[in-house]
N, C-alpha and C positions, 0 to 999 in steps of 0.2 A: 326707574323700574322698581317694581315692588318685589319682595321676597317670593311671593306667589308666582309671579311671571318668571323669575329666574329659576325657581324650582321646576316649573312646568317645562321651560326650555331645556333645562338640564335632563329631565326625565325623557323628553322627546329625543334628544341627542343620544342618550344612553340606549333608548329603544332602537333607534336606527342602527347604531353600531352593533347591537346584539343581533338584530335581524341579519345584517350583513355577514357577521361571523357565522351564524347558524346556516345561512344559505351557502356560504363557501364550503363549510364542513360537509353539509349534505351533498353538494355536488361532487366533492372529492371522494367521499365515501361511496356514493352511488356509482361513480365511474371506476372505482378501484377494481371491481370484478371484471369489468370490460377491459381494463388495462392488461390483466393477465392473459386474456384471450387475444387481444390485439398486439401484444408484445412480439409474437411470432411474425407478424406482418409489418413490423416497423420499417418505414421507408426512409427515415431520416434519424440520424443520431443527434442532430443539433437541437431538437426540441419537439416533443410530441404534443405538449399542452402548455399554453401560456395562460396566466391568470393576471388580469389587469383590474385594479380597483380604482374607482373614481368617486368623487362626491356627488356628481350628477351625470346623467347621460340623456342624450336626445336621440330617439330612434324615429326615422322617417323612411319613406319609400325611396329616398335618394341617397341617404347616408346615415351613419351612426357616429355620433361625436361624444366622447367621454371627456368631461371637463374636470379640472382640479384633480388630475391624475397624480398618484403617488410617485415618489422618486424612482421606483423600480417596478419591474414586472417579474413575476415568478415564471421561470422556464423549467418545465419538468420533462425529463426523459425517462421513458419506461424501461427500455432495455438496459441503459446505463444506471438506472435507479439513482438519478441525480436530480437535485433541485438547485437552480442557480438564480440569482437576481441579476437581471439585465436592465439596461436603461430603455426608455421609450424610443430614443433615437436608434439604439442598436436593433430593436425589432423592426423599425422602419427601414433601416439599411439592409437588413438580412431578408426582408420580405420576399423579394424575387427569387433568391436562392432557396428559400424554404418552401415556397408555395408555387413558384413558376406562374403559369397562367390560370391555375385553379383558384377557386374561391373557397377557402376553408370554412367548414361549418363551425359555428360558435353558439354559445348560450349566453344571453345577457339577462341578468336579474337585477331587480331593484325595487324600491318602495314607492308606491303611489297611495297617498292618503292613508298611510299606516298599514297598507296591505302589500305583501310581497307578490311581485309579478315576474314572469319569465317569458322570454322569446327565443326561438331558434332562428338564427340568421346565417346567411352566407356572406362572408366579408370580402369587400373590395380592397384594393391596395391602400395602405394608410399614409397619411401625412401628419406631421406633428408640429406643435408650437411649444412654447415653454411649459405650459401646464395642461395641454389637451392633445388628444389624438383623434383624427377623423378617418373613418373608413368609407371612402367615396364609392358609389356604385354598389353598395351592399343591398342584399335582398332579404326580405322577411319570409321565412319558411313556415313558421307556425308559432303559436303561443296564445296567450290570453288577452293581450291588448296591443293595438297598433293604430297609428303611430303614437308615440308617447314621450313624456318626460319622466325620467326615473331619478330618485334620490338614492344615495348609498348604493351605487351601481357596481356590479362585478361582471366582468366579461371573461368567459372561459373559451379560449381559442383552441380548436382541435385540429392537429396536424396528423392524426393517426386513425381517423374513422371511429372515434369513440362516442361521438354525439350523434347517434343514429335513431335513437328512440324518440317518440313524440313526448312532449311535455304534457302533463296533466295540469289542469288549473289548480292552483294552490290557494288556500285561504289562510289568513293569519297574518 
């Protein structure tokens, strides 16, 4: 490999990480106002929002699979004003108790050809492997691309009715 190739790969890796962080911050800030309103209607103290980060994600009309998932998921409670790190297996084990028969709304964001894209989905029950989590039976509600493969993916799972607005197509 030449120095130019290594520099380009490093810049692309840095760009993907930067986009992921910016996307996560924008989602959290955008939802913060909704949290205050929704806090009065919290139906579960176990977790109102979960944030799952992965290196890649595959979104199809049959399922959503996040691959190379980090070691933990952020579990955020609005009423208790807490943020906890839980394992992927803990989310899978607690799924029925948290969501019952409902399919929670979620937003998945990621990068395709250097551009950030987002989709709103309803999630089916998950299964996990050592480094991935699959939500079988998920449905795509809206967004700017379907089906797709995403890099630097972030999944925001909503257990509190916070993700009700339509996403607008984003560029950049």
